C-alpha angles and dihedrals in degrees: 000000000000094000090051091055090047092052092047092048092050091048092050091049092049092049092049092050093047093049095047094051097057096104098034092102099034116102118237105250095208090069091068134055110250138165104257097172140038096282133073135248134227126194126202112201131200122184090352096306131098109250101166140003152146123264129203096350114187137147117223120200113207124217090261091057099254114138125213127192111222129188141079135271113214136194126202091176125111090233136049114283132205111214119195119210119195121180116205136180130171092353093306127112110237097184143339127206138171116216120196109210121191119234110288088354143126131229114199116215124212143080099280127102112285093022128106112238123220109207111237104176116174092002105194100195112099128219111276093035131093135221133197120259118196111203115195135179134159094354095309126103144184128193121210137174112248121202124229115215138178127221097267088108106074095222090058097049131079117291116269116267120251 
């Protein structure tokens, strides 16, 4: 009887140790920038540190064909920053915009109240495709591919009525 208890206790201890060590060797994702949504990110570095960037950039094309640029422009700098956004596809410039971001601030992009809108008239890139976005600030730049989506995903479409 005593040896049976000893074996069961050792097995329980082994199981507890194995279960508690599962994440010991897994990195913590919140320590790194990553693309948590449907859009893409750009980072502008200065002296080895990120000082400005774009977060979750995506263009959504509504059922009526109008396109809206969504995302955020961020500043980690101690002073105001001007961030230039230039959309390009097939060697053509699709749009160009200058976003003034307050020191250590965020400017949300979109068509809703409180957001800065980037005009995208006659946007030629179709849902399911990507275009290049050059993000520039203070002489530094980064170019990323930005997806174009339609409203078939409920979180990208207009809010439900009612």
